[in-house]
N, C-alpha and C positions, 0 to 999 in steps of 0.2 A: 242656589234654588230658593233660599231663605228670603229674599227680597221680593220675590213673586210666586207665591204658591201654587199658581195655576199651571207652572212648568213643572213636570214631574221627572225629566231626566235629559241627559245629554245623549247625543247620538252621532255616531261618527258618518260624516256626509250630510247630505241634505235632509232636513226634518221632513217626515212624512206626516205626522199628526201635529195638531195645534198645541199640545201639551209638551212638545218637545223642542229642544234648542239643537240645531245641527252645528257641528264642529268639523271644519276641513282644515287639513295642515298640508303645507307643501314644503319641501326642501329644495333650494335653488343654488347652485354651484355659483360662487363669486357674489352671493348676495348676503351681507352681514346679519341682516335681520329686518324684515317688513312685518309688521302686525297690523291686521285689518280686522276691524269690529263691524259688522253690519246689522242693522235692525231693519228689516223690511216687512211692510204691512201692505194691505190692499191699497191704502191711501197715500203712503209715502216710504222714504227710506232715509236712514241716517247712517252715515259712515264715519267712523274714526279710524285714524291711519297713524301708526308711529313708524318711522324708517330710522335705522340705525345707519349711520354713514360709515362707521368702521366698527371693530370689536372692542374698542377702548372701554366703552360704557360697561360691557359684560365683563371684562377683565376687572375693572374697578369694583363691581358689585362682588366678585369673587374674592378680590383682596380684603375689601371691608367686611366680608363673611369671616375669612381666616382671621382677621385681627379681633373680631367680636367674640369668636367661638372659645378662647381657652378658659379653661375652669367651669365650663358648663356641661351638664350631662343630659342626654336625651336626644330626640328628634326634632330638629329644627327646620323651618321654611325661611325664605327671604322675608316674609311678613314678620318673623321674629327679629331678625337681623335688623330691619328698618324700623322696628317699633310699631308696625302697624296691626299687631294682633289685638282682638276685641278683649283678651283676658286680662 
């Protein structure tokens, strides 16, 4: 929400109010991973889609995290592993 302060919260399902961002999640058997982000306004719609063809990318991320972790203490996210943190 830091990028656009007009939004005040996430909501599971379709957003009801203008200041909410709706989140919908589905688990489908046999689908390694499809991620879709939609921005819909009264004027237009923007869609970004990421499709994983297999689980190798997810396994590679886990492997990289395991290699990165030794000697570190605390709670981390993939942002830390990939050096994407703002800190």
